[in-house]
N, C-alpha and C positions, 0 to 999 in steps of 0.2 A: 504494499500500500504506500509506503514511503517512496518507492521508485515511481509509482503512478503519480503521486503528488508532485514529484520533481519534474516529471515529464509534462504534466498539464501546466505547472507553473512556468516551465521554460517556454512552452508554446504561447501561453498568455503573456508572458513577458515581452516576447517579440512584438506582439500586437500593441501592447502598452507602450513600448519604447517609441513606437510610431507617433503616439499622441502625448508623449512625455509624461506618463502616469504610471503608477504601480498597479498591477491587477489586483482586484478585490474579489475573494472567493468567500461565499457563504456556505457553511456546513451545518446541516441539521441532521438529526438522527432519531431513531426510534429507540424503544426500550430493551432491545436485545442485549445480552451480556457482551457480545462482541463489539458493540457500538463504541465504547470509550477507547478501546485499543486501536480500532480502525480509524477513528477520528484523530487520535493523537499521531498515528503514523502518517496519515494524509496531511496533517497540519505541518509535521516535520518537513516533509518533502516540499510542500508549497512554500513555507517560509524560508527554506534554504535557497530558493530562487528569488527571494525579495517580495513575494506576493504577501498581501495583507489578508488575514484570515479572520472572518467574523464567525464566532461560534454561537449558533442559534440555539444550541442545546437540544433538549428532547421536544419534538413537536411533529404533528402529522405532515405529510408531503404538502397538502395545501397551505400549511403554515409557512414552508420555505417559499412557496409561490408568492405569499403575501409581501415577503421582504424583497422579492426579485422583481424590479421594474420591467425586466424583459419577458415576464410570463403573462402579462395582462393584455396582450394583443398588440403591443407596440414594442419598439426597441430604442432604447437611449443609446447614444454613441458610446461604444466601448463596453456595453454590457451584454452579456448572454447567459443562459443558464444550462447546466447539465444536471439531469436527474439520474441518479444511480440507486437502483433498488435490488434487493436480492430475496 
């Protein structure tokens, strides 16, 4: 998961460099026992690339969408969302 975070952060960083900003990644999770360790590993990889990580904590998937302006039918410049579920 750390490698995935690093890869995503690297890709986002290239796009962010074009507009001179750091990428912001929001992470929300459910109540499964694996959640905290997966979140920590993903956060480690993302922050290693300079990304800013917002920990949204435990909330349902629609809760993450509430915080993401890109999921409400329009896109703000530099924002997009990725939903990962298992």
